C-alpha positions as semicolon CSV with decimal commas, in nm:
position;residue;x (nm);y (nm);z (nm)
1;M;1,994;-1,082;1,355
2;A;1,770;-0,806;1,481
3;T;1,450;-0,896;1,656
4;S;1,205;-0,679;1,859
5;T;1,347;-0,358;1,978
6;T;1,069;-0,186;2,163
7;M;0,819;-0,266;2,432
8;D;0,438;-0,259;2,397
9;T;0,309;0,069;2,536
10;G;-0,058;-0,042;2,511
11;K;-0,165;0,209;2,243
12;S;-0,460;0,102;2,044
13;Y;-0,449;0,332;1,752
14;H;-0,379;0,694;1,645
15;K;-0,652;0,951;1,618
16;L;-0,673;0,829;1,257
17;Q;-0,621;1,152;1,068
18;A;-0,351;1,201;0,810
19;T;-0,054;1,408;0,907
20;G;0,235;1,577;0,736
21;A;0,217;1,587;0,353
22;A;-0,079;1,357;0,354
23;F;-0,282;1,600;0,564
24;D;-0,207;1,880;0,321
25;T;-0,325;1,656;0,030
26;V;-0,655;1,581;0,217
27;Q;-0,718;1,956;0,256
28;R;-0,659;2,012;-0,114
29;H;-0,914;1,750;-0,192
30;A;-1,198;1,851;0,033
31;T;-1,453;1,965;-0,235
32;D;-1,722;1,731;-0,401
33;Q;-1,614;1,541;-0,703
34;D;-1,751;1,250;-0,910
35;I;-1,522;1,021;-0,704
36;T;-1,495;1,015;-0,323
37;L;-1,211;0,808;-0,168
38;F;-1,289;0,662;0,172
39;S;-0,951;0,651;0,332
40;G;-0,770;0,498;0,633
41;C;-0,479;0,727;0,686
42;F;-0,237;0,439;0,790
43;C;-0,354;0,175;0,544
44;P;-0,116;0,062;0,268
45;F;-0,397;-0,044;0,045
46;T;-0,565;0,296;0,070
47;Q;-0,222;0,457;-0,017
48;R;-0,197;0,243;-0,332
49;V;-0,531;0,392;-0,457
50;W;-0,445;0,735;-0,334
51;V;-0,113;0,742;-0,520
52;A;-0,295;0,617;-0,833
53;L;-0,550;0,894;-0,818
54;E;-0,271;1,149;-0,787
55;Y;-0,057;1,003;-1,059
56;L;-0,337;0,948;-1,309
57;E;-0,458;1,298;-1,238
58;I;-0,815;1,191;-1,172
59;P;-1,027;1,444;-0,968
60;Y;-1,133;1,308;-0,635
61;K;-1,247;1,403;-0,279
62;V;-1,095;1,243;0,036
63;C;-1,327;1,123;0,315
64;E;-1,109;1,011;0,612
65;V;-1,270;0,738;0,820
66;N;-1,192;0,529;1,123
67;P;-1,218;0,177;0,986
68;F;-1,190;0,025;1,334
69;K;-1,526;0,186;1,419
70;K;-1,689;0,131;1,079
71;P;-1,896;0,440;1,027
72;P;-2,227;0,387;0,843
73;E;-2,120;0,574;0,528
74;L;-1,829;0,323;0,484
75;L;-2,053;0,015;0,551
76;E;-2,277;0,143;0,268
77;L;-1,985;0,106;0,035
78;S;-1,798;-0,183;0,180
79;P;-2,006;-0,452;0,367
80;K;-1,695;-0,551;0,575
81;G;-1,605;-0,194;0,643
82;L;-1,270;-0,211;0,472
83;V;-1,080;0,065;0,316
84;P;-1,014;0,181;0,054
85;A;-1,360;0,229;-0,082
86;L;-1,472;0,448;-0,369
87;R;-1,813;0,622;-0,395
88;L;-1,902;0,700;-0,754
89;N;-2,116;1,009;-0,721
90;N;-2,203;1,049;-1,088
91;Y;-2,452;0,759;-1,062
92;S;-2,800;0,796;-0,918
93;P;-2,795;0,650;-0,661
94;P;-2,419;0,657;-0,616
95;R;-2,230;0,334;-0,665
96;A;-1,944;0,180;-0,481
97;L;-1,622;-0,010;-0,538
98;N;-1,390;-0,172;-0,292
99;E;-1,079;-0,392;-0,299
100;S;-0,770;-0,201;-0,408
101;S;-0,677;-0,423;-0,693
102;V;-1,031;-0,372;-0,841
103;I;-1,022;-0,009;-0,776
104;L;-0,682;0,026;-0,943
105;E;-0,813;-0,147;-1,261
106;Y;-1,110;0,088;-1,262
107;L;-0,886;0,397;-1,240
108;E;-0,657;0,263;-1,508
109;D;-0,957;0,230;-1,734
110;L;-1,101;0,566;-1,636
111;A;-0,773;0,737;-1,705
112;S;-0,743;0,577;-2,052
113;M;-1,065;0,759;-2,142
114;S;-0,988;1,089;-1,974
115;T;-0,644;1,197;-1,857
116;K;-0,464;0,946;-2,101
117;R;-0,219;0,855;-1,821
118;S;-0,136;0,496;-1,732
119;L;0,055;0,283;-1,474
120;L;0,127;0,030;-1,748
121;P;0,340;0,019;-2,060
122;P;0,169;0,126;-2,380
123;L;-0,077;-0,114;-2,541
124;S;0,170;-0,149;-2,824
125;E;0,403;-0,332;-2,584
126;P;0,201;-0,627;-2,463
127;Y;0,507;-0,831;-2,346
128;A;0,618;-0,543;-2,122
129;R;0,272;-0,506;-1,984
130;A;0,266;-0,871;-1,907
131;L;0,602;-0,842;-1,710
132;V;0,456;-0,563;-1,501
133;R;0,158;-0,782;-1,423
134;L;0,392;-1,055;-1,314
135;Q;0,570;-0,808;-1,083
136;A;0,239;-0,691;-0,950
137;D;0,115;-1,049;-0,891
138;Y;0,438;-1,128;-0,689
139;V;0,397;-0,824;-0,468
140;N;0,035;-0,918;-0,395
141;R;0,079;-1,295;-0,349
142;T;0,419;-1,301;-0,170
143;L;0,576;-0,980;-0,059
144;F;0,297;-0,805;0,133
145;P;0,200;-1,125;0,320
146;A;0,568;-1,164;0,411
147;F;0,574;-0,800;0,544
148;Y;0,273;-0,880;0,780
149;R;0,408;-1,221;0,901
150;Y;0,733;-1,054;0,990
151;L;0,569;-0,760;1,170
152;E;0,322;-0,986;1,362
153;A;0,579;-1,253;1,461
154;Q;0,626;-1,258;1,836
155;D;0,874;-1,540;1,898
156;P;1,236;-1,442;1,827
157;D;1,291;-1,741;1,599
158;A;0,976;-1,649;1,408
159;Q;1,103;-1,293;1,379
160;I;1,432;-1,418;1,239
161;A;1,250;-1,635;0,985
162;G;1,015;-1,352;0,893
163;R;1,305;-1,118;0,829
164;K;1,460;-1,371;0,597
165;E;1,130;-1,426;0,415
166;F;1,077;-1,060;0,364
167;L;1,428;-0,992;0,240
168;D;1,399;-1,289;0,005
169;A;1,075;-1,145;-0,128
170;I;1,237;-0,813;-0,202
171;E;1,533;-0,985;-0,376
172;T;1,299;-1,185;-0,585
173;L;1,102;-0,873;-0,689
174;V;1,430;-0,698;-0,779
175;G;1,507;-1,008;-0,993
176;L;1,180;-0,946;-1,176
177;F;1,268;-0,589;-1,234
178;E;1,613;-0,694;-1,364
179;R;1,438;-0,951;-1,605
180;A;1,226;-0,667;-1,740
181;E;1,539;-0,453;-1,778
182;R;1,706;-0,728;-1,983
183;E;1,410;-0,820;-2,193
184;V;1,224;-0,486;-2,262
185;G;1,465;-0,223;-2,140
186;G;1,313;-0,178;-1,805
187;T;0,967;-0,093;-1,652
188;G;0,850;0,162;-1,397
189;L;1,085;0,364;-1,185
190;W;1,349;0,082;-1,192
191;K;1,424;0,220;-1,534
192;E;1,635;0,534;-1,524
193;G;1,415;0,816;-1,648
194;G;1,110;0,583;-1,617
195;E;0,759;0,673;-1,507
196;L;0,573;0,550;-1,188
197;G;0,445;0,196;-1,269
198;L;0,194;-0,046;-1,129
199;A;0,453;-0,258;-0,940
200;D;0,619;0,047;-0,790
201;L;0,279;0,178;-0,673
202;L;0,189;-0,170;-0,518
203;V;0,510;-0,225;-0,326
204;G;0,585;0,139;-0,232
205;P;0,359;0,153;0,083
206;F;0,523;-0,163;0,223
207;L;0,870;-0,049;0,161
208;L;0,787;0,296;0,319
209;R;0,658;0,108;0,625
210;A;0,972;-0,105;0,625
211;T;1,177;0,220;0,675
212;N;0,985;0,315;0,986
213;I;0,760;0,050;1,128
214;L;0,988;-0,252;1,073
215;K;1,286;-0,051;1,155
216;H;1,132;0,064;1,483
217;Y;0,966;-0,256;1,595
218;R;1,194;-0,524;1,444
219;G;1,531;-0,342;1,398
220;F;1,498;-0,410;1,024
221;E;1,716;-0,244;0,756
222;L;1,630;-0,259;0,377
223;P;1,897;-0,413;0,159
224;R;2,142;-0,167;0,012
225;G;2,289;-0,137;-0,330
226;P;2,343;0,151;-0,574
227;K;2,064;0,054;-0,817
228;F;1,822;-0,043;-0,547
229;D;1,892;0,273;-0,353
230;R;1,835;0,492;-0,656
231;W;1,508;0,319;-0,746
232;L;1,385;0,334;-0,385
233;N;1,468;0,704;-0,361
234;R;1,290;0,772;-0,690
235;L;0,981;0,584;-0,556
236;L;0,961;0,748;-0,208
237;E;1,040;1,095;-0,339
238;H;0,797;1,070;-0,632
239;P;0,543;1,352;-0,602
240;A;0,241;1,147;-0,644
241;F;0,373;0,901;-0,361
242;K;0,523;1,161;-0,128
243;C;0,211;1,367;-0,107
244;T;0,014;1,062;0,030
245;C;0,272;1,001;0,322
246;S;0,202;1,084;0,682
247;T;0,457;1,134;0,942
248;D;0,650;0,839;1,100
249;E;0,466;0,906;1,429
250;L;0,141;0,822;1,284
251;Y;0,257;0,491;1,138
252;L;0,437;0,397;1,457
253;D;0,136;0,462;1,665
254;T;-0,122;0,278;1,456
255;Y;0,105;-0,028;1,376
256;E;0,190;-0,106;1,740
257;L;-0,115;-0,331;1,769
258;Y;0,022;-0,523;1,468
259;A;0,380;-0,545;1,600
260;F;0,249;-0,698;1,930
261;N;-0,042;-0,887;1,766
262;R;-0,265;-0,801;2,054
263;T;-0,536;-1,075;2,099
264;N;-0,512;-1,148;1,725
265;M;-0,728;-0,848;1,688
266;T;-0,704;-0,754;1,330
267;Q;-0,828;-0,901;1,011
268;A;-0,466;-0,876;0,877
269;A;-0,359;-1,112;1,154
270;N;-0,640;-1,351;1,090
271;A;-0,592;-1,354;0,715
272;I;-0,218;-1,386;0,716
273;N;-0,199;-1,647;0,988
274;T;-0,452;-1,863;0,803
275;G;-0,273;-1,812;0,471
276;R;-0,555;-1,603;0,316
277;G;-0,362;-1,275;0,318
278;K;-0,273;-1,251;-0,046
279;E;-0,460;-1,018;-0,286
280;H;-0,731;-0,873;-0,060
281;D;-0,733;-0,568;0,157
282;Y;-0,687;-0,725;0,492
283;S;-0,474;-0,461;0,648
284;V;-0,754;-0,282;0,832
285;G;-1,056;-0,434;0,980
286;S;-1,258;-0,418;1,297
287;V;-1,134;-0,487;1,649
288;Q;-1,273;-0,817;1,719
């Protein structure tokens, strides 16, 4: 089984500015709006919120920040200096929201009153909505912590165990998608002709990073299968997702410190290693 495939170059982090398609999207959202997204370009939790803003067609401005250096404007919104954070400019004084799961619920509610778009099945299908929430809960409680444990594992045996844990988590999520397919005809992009759903949005940033970060630093390959491959392609190529993606180089640069878990320096490492990395936005924090 594949374990570490590269050496630590000693990089600390990228210049922390979006690249590629994400850079173009930042430029398109540079004018003032009622909502300002404070973004860390490499952060998967930021990407979740960013994709939601795009898909739900909610106007917003992007303010890119370096969450490792915690600029004052970010600390005003998020006392711990975590991204993503929203500044709601239509209040006086402006108000703030942080934690991606809370922000996503807010955006879903906001869209229901404005753009009429949704990441959930219709209200007329409460059981289907519940199944999507089960999928989402599994991603947050199990799959993304498994991603970080695998990435941050240093011992070869721990990396082998981490690989298995992450693959098992993906397999279990696929099982939840297949359950929804049997019981309600499918949800989200797993369904042929379906729309981007909440579970797709939550897991997408980690599967993207599995294709570049885990492949580069751990020799990892995602599972293959006709149906899984079609779903993954629909997800990664979805316009609302693709426009928030930077180049592989940015992710490889910024995630090197995670891959070598230097001095246990990130909140992600601390949270995952102590079992707290479940639903909160621990992927970016200060250098300690």
